[in-house]
N, C-alpha and C positions, 0 to 999 in steps of 0.2 A: 357090494357097492358101500362106500363109506358115506359118512354123514354129509360131507361137502357135496358129493355127487348127488345124493338124494335131494338136498336142498336145491341144487342148481337145476335138476330135472323138474322139480315142483315149481320153481320160479319161471323156468321156460314155458311150462304149460299154462301158468297163469298170464303170462305176457303175450304169448304168440299163438294165433289162430290163423293158419293159412287160408281157410275158406273165408273167414271174415276179412282178412287183408285183401283178398281178391275182390270181394263184394264192395268194401270201402273204396277201392280204387276205381270202381265203375260208377260210383256215386258222383253227382255233379258238385263242383266246387260250392261251398256254403255261401260264398260272396258273389261270384260271377256266373256259375253254372257250367264252367268248362269241365270236359271229361277228356282224359283220366285225371284223377286227382290223387293227391298224396294224403296219407293219414297224419294228421297233427295229433300228438298225444297231449291232451289238456292237462293231464296229471302225469308227470314223468315217472319212469320206473323208480328213480331215486326217491320219489315221494310216495311210493306205494301204488302208483297207477297200473292199470292193466290194459289189455286190448279193448276193453269196454270203454275206456275214457278217450275215445278218438272221434275226430270229425274230419270230413273230406275238404281239403283245400287244394287248388291248383298250385303248381309250383311257384308262380309269382306271388300269390297271396301268403303261401306258407313262408316263403322267404321274407316277405314284408313284415309279418308277425314277429319273426325272429329278430329282424333288424330294428324295427321301431319299438318293439315291446308289445306284449299281449294286451295289456290294459288299453294302451293307445289304440291298438287295432280294434278291440271290441267297441270302444267309443266311436271310432271313425265309421265302422260299418253297422253300428247298432245291433250287434249280436252278443249273446251271452254264451260263451263257449261251453261252460259247464252244463247249461240246460240243453244245448244243442247235442252234447255228448250222450246225455240221458235219452233224449229223443231218438237219435241214431241207434242206440242200444235197443230201444223198444222196436224200431223198425226191423232190425236184424232178427229179433226174436219173434217177429210177426205180429206185434201189437199195433194197434191203430193209434194215431195221434189225436 
């Protein structure tokens, strides 16, 4: 395995967790409570984000955030996506809020 392949494998492991993806999709939307939800990556891969930096949003709210902008989205719904991602990571690991 060459260096590029090793880096790609390590990057994929840091980014993808099938079990966590399934768990996140079963969580209610952070805004309206609809299930199933999609994972919104609060910190994108291009900026060093991992699967831990995600929150559940229904398709409509996920699309709205991308369309209107995430700062506007957070102000409109009174949420801090960074803090929510930390909370969901704790829930995934079994920590209480």
